[in-house]
C-alpha positions in Angstrom: 0.0 0.0 0.0 2.0 3.0 -1.2 1.3 6.5 0.2 2.5 9.6 -1.6 3.4 13.0 -0.3 4.0 15.8 -3.0 5.7 19.2 -2.5 4.4 21.7 -4.9 1.5 23.7 -6.2 -1.5 21.4 -5.9 -3.2 22.3 -9.2 -0.7 20.9 -11.7 -0.3 17.9 -9.4 -3.9 17.3 -9.3 -4.2 17.4 -13.1 -1.8 14.5 -13.3 -3.9 12.2 -11.2 -6.3 9.7 -12.8 -9.9 10.3 -12.9 -12.1 8.6 -10.4 -9.1 7.3 -8.6 -9.9 8.6 -5.1 -12.4 7.4 -2.6 -12.5 10.4 -0.2 -11.1 14.0 -0.3 -10.7 16.1 2.7 -9.4 19.6 2.4 -8.8 22.4 4.9 -7.8 25.3 2.5 -6.7 28.7 3.8 -9.8 30.4 5.5 -9.0 33.8 3.8 -8.7 35.4 7.3 -6.6 38.2 5.7 -4.1 37.5 8.5 -0.6 36.0 8.8 -1.1 32.5 10.6 1.6 32.0 13.0 2.5 29.3 15.5 5.6 29.7 17.8 7.0 26.7 19.6 8.7 27.2 23.0 10.4 25.4 25.8 10.9 26.5 29.3 13.9 26.2 31.7 14.1 26.9 35.3 15.3 30.5 35.9 15.3 32.6 39.1 13.9 35.6 37.3 11.9 33.8 34.6 8.9 35.1 33.0 6.4 32.3 33.9 5.4 30.9 37.3 4.9 27.1 37.7 4.2 24.6 40.5 4.7 25.9 44.0 6.0 29.3 42.8 8.9 27.9 40.8 9.9 30.4 38.0 10.7 29.5 34.3 12.2 31.4 31.4 10.5 31.0 28.0 12.7 30.3 25.1 11.3 30.4 21.5 12.3 27.5 19.3 10.9 28.5 16.0 7.9 29.9 14.3 5.9 28.6 11.3 3.8 30.8 9.3 1.8 31.4 6.2 -0.1 34.2 4.6 -3.8 33.5 4.7 -5.0 36.3 2.2 -6.6 36.0 -1.2 -8.2 38.8 -3.1 -9.4 36.2 -5.6 -10.3 33.4 -3.1 -13.1 31.7 -5.2 -11.1 32.0 -8.3 -8.2 30.3 -6.6 -10.4 27.5 -5.3 -12.6 26.8 -8.4 -10.2 25.0 -10.6 -8.9 22.8 -7.7 -12.6 21.9 -6.8 -13.2 20.9 -10.4 -10.1 18.6 -10.2 -11.5 17.2 -7.0 -14.9 16.4 -8.6 -13.0 14.7 -11.4 -10.9 12.7 -9.1 -13.6 11.3 -6.9 -14.9 7.8 -7.7 -18.7 7.3 -8.1 -19.1 6.5 -4.5 -16.7 9.2 -3.3 -17.1 12.2 -0.9 -15.6 15.6 -0.4 -15.3 17.2 3.0 -14.6 20.9 2.6 -13.4 22.6 5.8 -13.9 26.3 6.0 -15.2 28.9 8.6 -17.9 31.6 8.9 -16.2 34.2 6.9 -16.4 32.4 3.4 -18.6 29.4 4.0 -21.7 30.8 2.2 -19.6 31.8 -0.9 -17.9 28.4 -1.0 -21.3 26.5 -0.8 -22.5 28.4 -3.8 -19.3 27.6 -5.7 -19.4 23.9 -4.8 -23.1 23.8 -5.7 -22.2 25.0 -9.2 -19.4 22.2 -9.5 -21.0 19.2 -7.7 -24.8 20.2 -8.1 -27.1 21.2 -5.3 -28.4 17.6 -5.3 -25.0 16.2 -4.3 -24.9 18.5 -1.0 -25.3 16.1 1.8 -24.5 18.0 5.0 -23.1 21.1 6.6 -21.2 19.8 9.6 -20.6 22.3 12.5 -17.4 21.5 14.4 -17.9 23.4 17.8 -15.1 23.8 20.2 -14.6 25.8 23.5 -11.1 27.2 23.8 -9.1 30.4 23.4 -10.0 34.0 23.9 -13.5 35.4 23.8 -14.4 38.8 22.2 -16.6 41.0 24.2 -17.9 42.8 21.1 -20.1 40.0 19.7 -20.9 36.3 20.3 -17.5 34.7 20.3 -17.0 32.5 17.1 -16.2 29.0 18.3 -17.0 26.7 15.4 -15.9 25.7 11.9 -18.0 24.6 9.0 -17.5 21.4 7.1 -19.4 21.0 3.9 -20.0 17.4 2.7 -20.6 16.8 -1.0 -20.9 13.4 -2.8 -20.0 12.5 -6.4 -23.3 10.6 -6.8 -26.1 10.9 -4.3 -27.4 7.4 -5.2 -24.0 5.6 -4.8 -22.0 7.3 -2.1 -20.4 5.3 0.6 -21.3 5.9 4.3 -20.1 3.4 6.8 -22.7 4.0 9.4 -21.6 1.0 11.6 -18.0 2.2 11.6 -18.7 5.6 13.2 -17.6 5.7 16.9 -20.3 6.4 19.3 -20.3 9.4 21.9 -21.8 9.6 25.3 -25.4 10.9 25.7 -25.5 14.2 27.2 -28.4 13.2 29.5 -27.8 9.4 30.0 -30.5 9.1 32.6 -33.1 9.7 30.0 -32.4 6.8 27.7 -31.9 3.7 30.0 -28.8 1.8 31.0 -28.2 -0.1 27.7 -28.5 2.9 25.4 -26.3 4.9 27.8 -23.6 2.2 27.9 -23.7 1.9 24.0 -23.7 5.7 23.4 -25.1 7.6 20.4 -23.9 8.4 16.9 -22.8 12.0 16.3 -25.2 14.4 14.6 -24.1 17.2 12.2 -22.8 19.1 15.3 -19.5 17.8 16.4 -18.3 18.9 19.9 -14.5 18.2 19.8 -11.6 20.1 21.4 -9.0 21.6 19.3 -5.4 20.2 19.5 -4.4 20.7 23.2 -1.1 22.5 23.7 0.4 19.6 25.5 -1.1 16.9 23.4 1.1 14.1 21.9 -0.4 14.9 18.5 0.7 18.6 18.6 3.1 19.4 15.8 3.3 23.2 16.2 1.9 23.9 12.7 -0.6 26.7 12.4 -4.1 25.6 12.0 -3.5 21.9 12.7 -6.7 20.1 13.1 -7.5 17.3 15.6 -6.8 13.8 14.7 -10.2 12.7 16.0 -12.0 14.8 13.5 -10.3 13.3 10.6 -10.5 9.8 12.0 -14.3 10.3 12.1 -14.4 11.4 8.5 -12.1 8.6 7.2 -14.0 5.9 9.0 -17.4 7.1 7.8 -16.6 7.8 4.1 -14.0 5.6 2.8 -13.5 1.9 2.3 -10.8 -0.2 3.9 -7.8 -0.1 1.6 -9.2 3.0 -0.2 -7.4 6.1 -1.2 -7.8 9.4 0.8 -6.5 12.7 -0.8 -5.8 16.0 0.9 -4.4 18.7 -1.3 -3.9 21.3 1.4 -2.2 18.7 3.7 -0.7 21.1 6.2 0.6 19.0 9.1 -0.4 15.8 7.7 -3.4 14.9 10.0 -5.4 13.4 7.2 -2.6 11.1 6.3 -2.1 9.9 9.9 -5.9 9.1 10.2 -5.9 7.3 6.8 -2.8 5.2 7.6 -4.3 4.3 11.2 -7.4 3.0 9.7 -5.9 1.1 6.8 -6.3 3.5 4.0 -3.7 4.8 1.5 -3.2 8.6 1.5 -2.1 11.3 -1.1 -1.1 14.5 0.5 -0.1 17.8 -1.3 1.4 21.0 0.1 3.5 23.8 -1.1 4.7 25.0 2.2 8.3 23.8 3.1 7.3 24.1 6.9 4.4 21.6 6.2 6.7 19.0 4.5 9.2 19.3 7.4 6.4 18.7 10.0 5.2 15.7 7.9 8.7 14.3 7.7 8.8 14.2 11.6 5.2 13.0 11.8 5.7 10.1 9.4 9.3 9.1 10.5 9.8 5.4 10.3 6.8 4.8 7.8 8.4 3.0 4.8 5.5 3.0 2.5 5.7 6.6 1.7 6.9 8.0 -1.7 8.1 11.6 -1.4 7.8 13.6 -4.6 9.8 17.0 -4.9 11.1 16.7 -1.4 13.7 14.7 0.4 12.9 14.2 4.1 16.5 13.0 4.9 17.7 16.5 3.8 15.8 18.0 6.9 15.7 14.9 9.1 18.7 12.7 8.5 17.3 10.1 10.9 14.1 9.8 9.0 14.7 6.3 7.8 16.5 5.1 11.0 
């Protein structure tokens, strides 16, 4: 089972892939926030006059390790997305699905664009991923959710593995009886899931990294065992990890060198990966050790 990671502009790479060769596409494109997305990794060391206070009053000094960034600003956002989404439609198998991850700023424009490419009859769900972390503005209701638009290639043939979806606890288990409470319920189109915690093992330090649990749910529900999962805004590679964990092949594409470096560390030791346009050993000599 070969997995492939490409370094480069996704559009010409997509055009080289075979039609109807992909079972599932998940993309998390830039949200067009008109900001520079930054993520600075730090470590702390004990220091008498440090800038942080820890357990029992011990003081620590913050030491920045490095910063990863990308510019999230497109004046022609839809023009940028349109040819890539047309390629996504071509690449999907008849039973295939596209999960398009965006936020409140652009979701309404993107849905109209996707309707024009896939057809309104192929729109299946708008999933709301809700989280509760970070600062809260006092000027409006604090925005604490992302939108994931689910489109299928053929509304009569799409794959949805209902029995493979993990169950979640009832919010009021006393209302459903002990058997149902123990079994749990299937998620609805509103997903409550934390962002990647600062001290989590899956944390890569890459800006806008999405939680592995969100991608695992998508992969399990909408792709067959041994199938092909594509993410052409791959970022930190979470889609690839979810696919690999659940026995799917993955194709990842990104044009940010920082993203490829993060993926090189994330997939260290996995031999079934073919790198195109990027040599992981050049930035991570112990990659194959």
